[in-house]
C-alpha positions, 0 to 999 in steps of 0.5 A, a space after each residue: 500500500 502506497 502512502 502519498 509519494 511512493 512511501 510504504 506504510 509501516 507494518 510494525 514498530 521497531 522496538 529494539 532501541 527501546 529494549 536497549 534503553 531498558 537494559 541499560 537502565 536495568 544495569 544502572 539500577 542494579 549497580 546503584 542498588 548494590 553500591 551501598 555499604 552495609 553497616 549500622 548507623 552510629 554517630 562517630 566521634 571526631 578526630 583530626 587525623 582520621 585515615 581510612 582502612 582499605 583492606 580486604 576481609 576486614 571484620 567490622 564490630 560496632 557498638 551502638 548508643 544502646 550498648 548493642 554489639 554488632 559484627 558485620 551489621 548483625 547483632 551478637 552477644 559477647 560470647 557469640 562475638 568471641 566464637 566468630 572472632 575465633 573462626 575469623 582468626 582460624 581463617 586468617 591469623 592477622 585478620 584486621 578488625 575495625 571497631 566503631 563505637 557511638 560516642 554516646 555508647 557505654 564505655 564498658 562495652 567497648 572495653 569488653 570488645 577490646 579486651 576480648 580482642 586482646 585475649 584472642 591475640 588479635 592485634 590489628 584493631 583500629 578505632 574508627 572516628 569521624 572527620 572533624 566538623 568546622 574549621 
């Protein structure tokens, strides 16, 4: 069927460019959704010379302002933490540990975690602080 000036009418619509766009948007969505770092939100104390630790297989221990202990964002008791740290040490004797304590948390809980690390002979323990505010 001719439509004016010898041009043929389209019988169907080419959806390939639309599918390409949909796939690109899907990939971007997946990358953005998995880019977040898991952890527990705590109000970190400020330090003037805070350095970031970028090492693989770091064990993250967090004590929130209620005194609850988390290991890699999962709540644990002190005895569970000991078992998990023993397992981590069995896999890697020099496992680095990052301890994040809320500035309003119970000092005794943080000291209990540090004492447990000392008892298990885990020497690579770092305390995380936030960047100072103001100038």
